[in-house]
N, C-alpha and C positions, 0 to 999 in steps of 0.2 A: 747795752749793758743792763743786766737785770739787778735791781736793787734788792738785796736780801732783806733789808729792813721792812719791806712791804709784804713779805711773806708772813701770813698769820694762819697756822693750822686751824682747822675747825674741829671741835671736840664732840664726840658723841655725848648726849646728855647724861649718860651713865658713867662717863669717865672724864677725867681732867688731866691736865699736864702738870708735872712738877718741874722744877728748874732744870733737870737734866733731860727733859723732853721724853721721859718714859710715861707710858700710860699707867695710871694708878686708879684703882676702883674708888669711887666716892662713897659707896654704901657698904663699908666694911664694918661688920659687928666686932668691935674690939674685944668683946667677951669671948669670941670664938677664936681669937688669935693666941696660940700657945707657943712659948719659946722653948726650944730644945738645944742643948749643947751637942755640937757635932765636931768632928775632926776632919780637917781638909785631907783628901786623899793623896795630895801632892807634897805638902810641906808638913803635915801632921799636927799643925797648931789647931787648938780647940777654939771655938766662938759660938755664940748664940745665934740661932736661926729662927725667925718668926714664921709660924706656919698658920695659915687661916684654916681652921678645921671645919668650916661650914661646908667644904666639898668633901665628899667621901673618899675620892681617889684623885690624886694629882701628881703630875710629873713636870718639873720645872728646872730650869738652869739658873745657878747663881754663881757668884764669884766669891773666892776666899777673901775674907777681910785682911788677911796677912800677906799672902803671895799674889793675890789678884787673879789667879788662874780659875777658869770656869770649870764647873763640874755639875753633873745632874743629880737631882734629889727626887726620890719617889716616896710619897707620903700616903699612907692609908690612915683615914681619920673617922671618928665619930664626933658629933658636936661637942666641942670643948675638950677633946682628948685625941692624941696621936696614938694609933694602935700599932703602926709599923712605920719606920723611917729608915730608908736605905739611901746611902751616898755612893754614887757610881762615879 
């Protein structure tokens, strides 16, 4: 029998683990994070989404904070500003 308590994932020096075991960058420039209000394509509820604008173009999946269904977000950014945000 393998003991799960002995399992310790090793992290890349540029990333760390949070409690939910998702990788989170450790070098986020919080001045580049912009919050945008979006609506869930499934339930229609609005909530705030944090977007790191240090990357010019990004596509990621996130979960609705209300109904928990996943959806894709495409963001076009300039440093400190979101120029285009699409919810798919």
